[in-house]
DRENBASE-174493 format. One record per atom (N, C-alpha, C): residue number from 0; residue in one letter; atom name; x, y, z. Coordinates in steps of 0.1 Angstrom, whole numbers, plus 5000, padded with zeros to 4 digits. Layout:
<nodes>
> NUM:A:CA:X:Y:Z
...
</nodes>
This chain:
<nodes>
> 0:M:N:5008:4988:5000
> 0:M:CA:5000:5000:5000
> 0:M:C:5009:5012:5000
> 1:S:N:5005:5022:4992
> 1:S:CA:5013:5034:4992
> 1:S:C:5008:5044:5002
> 2:R:N:5013:5043:5014
> 2:R:CA:5008:5052:5025
> 2:R:C:5018:5063:5029
> 3:E:N:5030:5062:5023
> 3:E:CA:5040:5073:5026
> 3:E:C:5034:5085:5020
> 4:P:N:5037:5097:5027
> 4:P:CA:5032:5110:5022
> 4:P:C:5036:5113:5007
> 5:T:N:5049:5110:5004
> 5:T:CA:5053:5113:4990
> 5:T:C:5046:5104:4980
> 6:D:N:5045:5091:4984
> 6:D:CA:5038:5081:4975
> 6:D:C:5023:5086:4973
> 7:R:N:5017:5089:4984
> 7:R:CA:5003:5094:4983
> 7:R:C:5002:5106:4975
> 8:S:N:5011:5116:4977
> 8:S:CA:5011:5128:4969
> 8:S:C:5012:5125:4954
> 9:R:N:5021:5116:4951
> 9:R:CA:5024:5113:4937
> 9:R:C:5011:5105:4931
> 10:A:N:5006:5096:4939
> 10:A:CA:4994:5088:4934
> 10:A:C:4982:5098:4933
> 11:L:N:4980:5107:4942
> 11:L:CA:4969:5117:4941
> 11:L:C:4971:5125:4929
> 12:G:N:4983:5130:4926
> 12:G:CA:4986:5138:4914
> 12:G:C:4983:5130:4901
> 13:E:N:4986:5117:4901
> 13:E:CA:4983:5109:4889
> 13:E:C:4968:5108:4887
> 14:I:N:4961:5105:4899
> 14:I:CA:4946:5104:4898
> 14:I:C:4940:5117:4894
> 15:E:N:4945:5128:4899
> 15:E:CA:4939:5142:4895
> 15:E:C:4941:5144:4880
> 16:F:N:4953:5141:4875
> 16:F:CA:4955:5142:4861
> 16:F:C:4946:5134:4853
> 17:L:N:4945:5121:4856
> 17:L:CA:4936:5112:4849
> 17:L:C:4922:5116:4849
> 18:A:N:4917:5120:4861
> 18:A:CA:4903:5125:4862
> 18:A:C:4901:5138:4854
> 19:W:N:4910:5147:4854
> 19:W:CA:4909:5159:4846
> 19:W:C:4909:5155:4831
> 20:L:N:4918:5147:4827
> 20:L:CA:4919:5143:4813
> 20:L:C:4906:5136:4808
> 21:L:N:4901:5127:4816
> 21:L:CA:4889:5120:4812
> 21:L:C:4876:5128:4814
> 22:D:N:4875:5137:4823
> 22:D:CA:4862:5143:4826
> 22:D:C:4862:5158:4824
> 23:N:N:4873:5165:4824
> 23:N:CA:4872:5180:4823
> 23:N:C:4883:5187:4815
> 24:S:N:4889:5180:4806
> 24:S:CA:4901:5186:4799
> 24:S:C:4897:5194:4787
> 25:I:N:4885:5194:4782
> 25:I:CA:4881:5201:4770
> 25:I:C:4870:5211:4773
> 26:P:N:4874:5224:4772
> 26:P:CA:4864:5235:4775
> 26:P:C:4854:5236:4764
> 27:V:N:4841:5240:4767
> 27:V:CA:4831:5242:4757
> 27:V:C:4829:5257:4756
> 28:P:N:4833:5263:4745
> 28:P:CA:4832:5277:4744
> 28:P:C:4818:5283:4745
> 29:G:N:4817:5294:4752
> 29:G:CA:4804:5300:4753
> 29:G:C:4794:5294:4763
> 30:T:N:4799:5285:4771
> 30:T:CA:4790:5279:4781
> 30:T:C:4793:5283:4795
> 31:G:N:4801:5293:4797
> 31:G:CA:4804:5297:4811
> 31:G:C:4813:5288:4819
> 32:G:N:4822:5281:4812
> 32:G:CA:4831:5273:4819
> 32:G:C:4828:5258:4819
> 33:R:N:4818:5254:4812
> 33:R:CA:4815:5240:4811
> 33:R:C:4826:5232:4804
> 34:R:N:4829:5220:4809
> 34:R:CA:4839:5212:4803
> 34:R:C:4835:5198:4802
> 35:F:N:4842:5190:4793
> 35:F:CA:4840:5176:4793
> 35:F:C:4854:5170:4790
> 36:G:N:4855:5157:4790
> 36:G:CA:4868:5151:4788
> 36:G:C:4868:5141:4777
> 37:I:N:4879:5134:4775
> 37:I:CA:4880:5124:4764
> 37:I:C:4871:5112:4766
> 38:D:N:4867:5110:4779
> 38:D:CA:4858:5099:4782
> 38:D:C:4845:5101:4774
> 39:A:N:4840:5113:4774
> 39:A:CA:4828:5116:4767
> 39:A:C:4829:5115:4752
> 40:L:N:4841:5119:4747
> 40:L:CA:4843:5117:4732
> 40:L:C:4844:5103:4728
> 41:V:N:4852:5095:4736
> 41:V:CA:4854:5081:4732
> 41:V:C:4841:5073:4735
> 42:G:N:4833:5078:4744
> 42:G:CA:4820:5071:4747
> 42:G:C:4811:5071:4736
> 43:F:N:4813:5079:4726
> 43:F:CA:4804:5079:4714
> 43:F:C:4806:5067:4705
> 44:M:N:4818:5060:4707
> 44:M:CA:4820:5048:4699
> 44:M:C:4814:5036:4707
> 45:P:N:4804:5030:4701
> 45:P:CA:4797:5019:4708
> 45:P:C:4806:5008:4713
> 46:V:N:4804:5003:4724
> 46:V:CA:4811:4992:4731
> 46:V:C:4825:4996:4734
> 47:V:N:4834:4998:4724
> 47:V:CA:4848:5001:4726
> 47:V:C:4849:5014:4735
> 48:G:N:4842:5024:4733
> 48:G:CA:4843:5036:4740
> 48:G:C:4838:5034:4755
> 49:D:N:4828:5026:4757
> 49:D:CA:4823:5024:4770
> 49:D:C:4833:5015:4778
> 50:L:N:4839:5005:4771
> 50:L:CA:4849:4997:4777
> 50:L:C:4861:5005:4781
> 51:F:N:4865:5013:4772
> 51:F:CA:4877:5022:4775
> 51:F:C:4874:5030:4788
> 52:G:N:4862:5037:4788
> 52:G:CA:4859:5045:4800
> 52:G:C:4858:5037:4812
> 53:G:N:4853:5024:4811
> 53:G:CA:4852:5016:4823
> 53:G:C:4866:5012:4828
> 54:V:N:4875:5008:4819
> 54:V:CA:4889:5004:4823
> 54:V:C:4896:5016:4829
> 55:M:N:4894:5028:4824
> 55:M:CA:4901:5040:4829
> 55:M:C:4895:5043:4843
> 56:S:N:4882:5042:4845
> 56:S:CA:4876:5044:4858
> 56:S:C:4881:5034:4868
> 57:L:N:4883:5021:4864
> 57:L:CA:4889:5011:4873
> 57:L:C:4903:5015:4877
> 58:I:N:4911:5021:4868
> 58:I:CA:4924:5025:4871
> 58:I:C:4924:5036:4883
> 59:V:N:4915:5045:4881
> 59:V:CA:4913:5055:4892
> 59:V:C:4909:5049:4905
> 60:V:N:4900:5039:4905
> 60:V:CA:4896:5032:4917
> 60:V:C:4908:5024:4923
> 61:W:N:4915:5017:4914
> 61:W:CA:4927:5009:4919
> 61:W:C:4937:5018:4925
> 62:R:N:4940:5029:4919
> 62:R:CA:4950:5038:4925
> 62:R:C:4945:5044:4938
> 63:G:N:4933:5047:4939
> 63:G:CA:4927:5052:4951
> 63:G:C:4927:5041:4962
> 64:S:N:4924:5029:4958
> 64:S:CA:4924:5018:4968
> 64:S:C:4938:5016:4974
> 65:R:N:4948:5018:4966
> 65:R:CA:4962:5016:4971
> 65:R:C:4967:5027:4980
> 66:M:N:4958:5037:4983
> 66:M:CA:4962:5048:4991
> 66:M:C:4957:5046:5006
> 67:G:N:4951:5034:5008
> 67:G:CA:4946:5031:5022
> 67:G:C:4933:5036:5025
> 68:L:N:4924:5038:5015
> 68:L:CA:4911:5043:5018
> 68:L:C:4903:5032:5025
> 69:P:N:4892:5036:5033
> 69:P:CA:4884:5026:5039
> 69:P:C:4877:5017:5028
> 70:R:N:4875:5005:5030
> 70:R:CA:4870:4996:5020
> 70:R:C:4856:5000:5014
> 71:I:N:4848:5006:5023
> 71:I:CA:4835:5010:5019
> 71:I:C:4836:5022:5009
> 72:V:N:4846:5030:5010
> 72:V:CA:4848:5041:5001
> 72:V:C:4852:5035:4987
> 73:V:N:4861:5025:4987
> 73:V:CA:4865:5018:4975
> 73:V:C:4853:5012:4968
> 74:V:N:4844:5005:4977
> 74:V:CA:4832:4999:4971
> 74:V:C:4823:5010:4965
> 75:R:N:4822:5022:4972
> 75:R:CA:4814:5033:4966
> 75:R:C:4820:5037:4953
> 76:M:N:4833:5038:4952
> 76:M:CA:4839:5042:4939
> 76:M:C:4836:5032:4928
> 77:L:N:4837:5019:4932
> 77:L:CA:4833:5008:4922
> 77:L:C:4819:5009:4918
> 78:V:N:4810:5013:4927
> 78:V:CA:4796:5014:4924
> 78:V:C:4794:5026:4914
> 79:N:N:4801:5037:4917
> 79:N:CA:4801:5048:4907
> 79:N:C:4805:5044:4893
> 80:A:N:4816:5036:4893
> 80:A:CA:4822:5031:4880
> 80:A:C:4812:5022:4873
> 81:A:N:4805:5013:4881
> 81:A:CA:4795:5004:4875
> 81:A:C:4783:5012:4870
> 82:V:N:4778:5022:4877
> 82:V:CA:4767:5030:4873
> 82:V:C:4771:5037:4860
> 83:D:N:4783:5042:4859
> 83:D:CA:4787:5049:4847
> 83:D:C:4788:5040:4835
> 84:L:N:4793:5028:4838
> 84:L:CA:4794:5018:4827
> 84:L:C:4781:5013:4822
> 85:V:N:4772:5010:4831
> 85:V:CA:4759:5005:4827
> 85:V:C:4750:5015:4821
> 86:V:N:4749:5027:4827
> 86:V:CA:4741:5038:4821
> 86:V:C:4747:5043:4808
> 87:G:N:4761:5044:4809
> 87:G:CA:4768:5050:4797
> 87:G:C:4767:5041:4785
> 88:A:N:4763:5028:4787
> 88:A:CA:4762:5019:4775
> 88:A:C:4749:5021:4768
> 89:I:N:4740:5028:4773
> 89:I:CA:4727:5031:4767
> 89:I:C:4729:5041:4756
> 90:P:N:4726:5038:4743
> 90:P:CA:4729:5048:4733
> 90:P:C:4722:5062:4735
> 91:L:N:4729:5072:4732
> 91:L:CA:4725:5086:4734
> 91:L:C:4723:5090:4748
> 92:V:N:4714:5083:4755
> 92:V:CA:4711:5086:4769
> 92:V:C:4724:5085:4777
> 93:G:N:4732:5074:4774
> 93:G:CA:4744:5072:4781
> 93:G:C:4755:5083:4779
> 94:D:N:4755:5088:4766
> 94:D:CA:4764:5098:4763
> 94:D:C:4761:5111:4770
> 95:A:N:4748:5114:4771
> 95:A:CA:4744:5126:4779
> 95:A:C:4747:5124:4794
> 96:F:N:4745:5112:4799
> 96:F:CA:4748:5109:4813
> 96:F:C:4763:5110:4816
> 97:D:N:4771:5106:4807
> 97:D:CA:4786:5107:4809
> 97:D:C:4790:5122:4810
> 98:L:N:4784:5130:4803
> 98:L:CA:4787:5145:4803
> 98:L:C:4783:5151:4817
> 99:W:N:4773:5145:4823
> 99:W:CA:4769:5150:4836
> 99:W:C:4775:5143:4848
> 100:F:N:4776:5130:4847
> 100:F:CA:4780:5121:4859
> 100:F:C:4795:5123:4862
> 101:K:N:4804:5123:4853
> 101:K:CA:4818:5125:4854
> 101:K:C:4824:5116:4866
> 102:V:N:4823:5104:4863
> 102:V:CA:4827:5094:4874
> 102:V:C:4840:5095:4880
> 103:N:N:4850:5099:4872
> 103:N:CA:4864:5100:4877
> 103:N:C:4865:5112:4886
> 104:D:N:4859:5123:4882
> 104:D:CA:4859:5135:4891
> 104:D:C:4852:5132:4904
> 105:R:N:4841:5125:4903
> 105:R:CA:4833:5121:4915
> 105:R:C:4842:5112:4924
> 106:N:N:4848:5103:4918
> 106:N:CA:4857:5094:4926
> 106:N:C:4869:5101:4932
> 107:L:N:4874:5111:4925
> 107:L:CA:4885:5119:4930
> 107:L:C:4881:5127:4942
> 108:R:N:4868:5132:4942
> 108:R:CA:4863:5139:4954
> 108:R:C:4862:5130:4966
> 109:L:N:4858:5117:4964
> 109:L:CA:4857:5108:4975
> 109:L:C:4871:5105:4980
> 110:I:N:4881:5103:4971
> 110:I:CA:4895:5101:4976
> 110:I:C:4900:5113:4984
> 111:R:N:4898:5125:4979
> 111:R:CA:4903:5137:4986
> 111:R:C:4896:5138:5000
> 112:R:N:4883:5136:5000
> 112:R:CA:4876:5137:5013
> 112:R:C:4882:5128:5023
> 113:H:N:4885:5116:5020
> 113:H:CA:4890:5106:5030
> 113:H:C:4905:5108:5032
> 114:L:N:4912:5114:5023
> 114:L:CA:4926:5117:5026
> 114:L:C:4928:5129:5035
> 115:E:N:4919:5139:5033
> 115:E:CA:4920:5151:5041
> 115:E:C:4914:5149:5055
> 116:R:N:4905:5140:5056
> 116:R:CA:4899:5137:5069
> 116:R:C:4898:5122:5071
> 117:P:N:4909:5115:5074
> 117:P:CA:4909:5100:5074
> 117:P:C:4900:5095:5085
> 118:D:N:4897:5103:5095
> 118:D:CA:4888:5098:5106
> 118:D:C:4873:5102:5104
> 119:A:N:4870:5107:5092
> 119:A:CA:4857:5111:5089
> 119:A:C:4847:5099:5088
> 120:S:N:4835:5101:5092
> 120:S:CA:4825:5090:5091
> 120:S:C:4823:5085:5077
> 121:T:N:4821:5072:5076
> 121:T:CA:4818:5067:5063
> 121:T:C:4803:5063:5062
> 122:R:N:4795:5069:5071
> 122:R:CA:4781:5066:5071
> 122:R:C:4774:5069:5057
> 123:S:N:4778:5081:5051
> 123:S:CA:4772:5084:5038
> 123:S:C:4775:5075:5027
> 124:D:N:4788:5069:5028
> 124:D:CA:4792:5059:5018
> 124:D:C:4784:5046:5020
> 125:W:N:4782:5042:5032
> 125:W:CA:4773:5030:5035
> 125:W:C:4759:5033:5030
> 126:L:N:4754:5045:5032
> 126:L:CA:4740:5047:5028
> 126:L:C:4738:5047:5013
> 127:V:N:4748:5053:5006
> 127:V:CA:4747:5053:4991
> 127:V:C:4748:5038:4986
> 128:V:N:4757:5030:4991
> 128:V:CA:4758:5016:4987
> 128:V:C:4745:5009:4990
> 129:L:N:4740:5010:5003
> 129:L:CA:4728:5003:5007
> 129:L:C:4716:5008:4998
> 130:A:N:4715:5020:4995
> 130:A:CA:4704:5025:4987
> 130:A:C:4705:5019:4973
> 131:L:N:4717:5018:4967
> 131:L:CA:4718:5012:4954
> 131:L:C:4714:4997:4954
> 132:V:N:4719:4990:4965
> 132:V:CA:4715:4976:4966
> 132:V:C:4700:4974:4967
> 133:V:N:4693:4983:4974
> 133:V:CA:4679:4982:4975
> 133:V:C:4672:4985:4962
> 134:V:N:4677:4995:4955
> 134:V:CA:4671:4998:4941
> 134:V:C:4673:4987:4932
> 135:V:N:4685:4981:4932
> 135:V:CA:4688:4970:4923
> 135:V:C:4679:4958:4926
> 136:A:N:4678:4955:4939
> 136:A:CA:4669:4944:4943
> 136:A:C:4654:4946:4939
> 137:L:N:4650:4958:4941
> 137:L:CA:4636:4962:4936
> 137:L:C:4634:4960:4921
> 138:L:N:4644:4965:4914
> 138:L:CA:4644:4963:4899
> 138:L:C:4643:4948:4895
> 139:L:N:4652:4940:4902
> 139:L:CA:4652:4926:4899
> 139:L:C:4638:4920:4902
> 140:L:N:4633:4923:4913
> 140:L:CA:4619:4918:4917
> 140:L:C:4609:4922:4907
> 141:A:N:4609:4935:4903
> 141:A:CA:4600:4940:4893
> 141:A:C:4601:4933:4879
> 142:I:N:4613:4930:4875
> 142:I:CA:4616:4923:4863
> 142:I:C:4611:4909:4864
> 143:G:N:4614:4902:4876
> 143:G:CA:4609:4889:4878
> 143:G:C:4594:4888:4878
> 144:W:N:4587:4898:4884
> 144:W:CA:4573:4898:4884
> 144:W:C:4567:4900:4870
> 145:L:N:4574:4909:4862
> 145:L:CA:4569:4911:4849
> 145:L:C:4571:4898:4840
> 146:I:N:4582:4891:4842
> 146:I:CA:4584:4879:4834
> 146:I:C:4573:4869:4838
> 147:V:N:4571:4867:4851
> 147:V:CA:4561:4857:4855
> 147:V:C:4547:4861:4850
> 148:S:N:4544:4874:4850
> 148:S:CA:4531:4879:4846
> 148:S:C:4529:4876:4831
> 149:V:N:4539:4879:4823
> 149:V:CA:4538:4877:4808
> 149:V:C:4537:4862:4805
> 150:I:N:4544:4854:4812
> 150:I:CA:4543:4839:4810
> 150:I:C:4529:4834:4814
> 151:A:N:4524:4839:4825
> 151:A:CA:4511:4835:4829
> 151:A:C:4500:4840:4819
> 152:A:N:4502:4852:4814
> 152:A:CA:4492:4857:4804
> 152:A:C:4493:4849:4791
> 153:V:N:4505:4845:4787
> 153:V:CA:4507:4837:4775
> 153:V:C:4500:4823:4777
> 154:I:N:4503:4817:4788
> 154:I:CA:4497:4804:4791
> 154:I:C:4482:4805:4792
> 155:G:N:4476:4816:4797
> 155:G:CA:4462:4819:4798
> 155:G:C:4456:4820:4784
> 156:L:N:4463:4825:4775
> 156:L:CA:4458:4826:4761
> 156:L:C:4456:4812:4754
> 157:F:N:4465:4803:4758
> 157:F:CA:4465:4790:4751
> 157:F:C:4458:4779:4760
> 158:G:N:4455:4783:4773
> 158:G:CA:4450:4773:4782
> 158:G:C:4435:4772:4783
</nodes>
């Protein structure tokens, strides 16, 4: 684990550069400072662009995890990366989502928060992960109910 101050400083600098490059390196003229990064550009290429963004996000998470962050913070960063990958894979909607969500910048803020205040509570991280687990479980239940209902309706037509 890179816990030495110089190692942390170097790793944080690498993460900051990568997050900037992927999420905020290209200014949009006439928008009052709005920016996007190469992740949004590459994301327009179906499959390859989304995979590239996912791999780059995992590099940010990996570098952050090597800095001694609490495990739940790393899990939250992985959740952010997974949400970005899944929603980002939806044509057009995912591209707009990538411009707003900026997963690497979001994960960088999590890293900074826990490096600046290592004794800070991780309650909000637990709540975000728990909320996502509940939402996914409810979606899976709804999908299961829908499948069973359709099968029952089809059987009812022929029965």
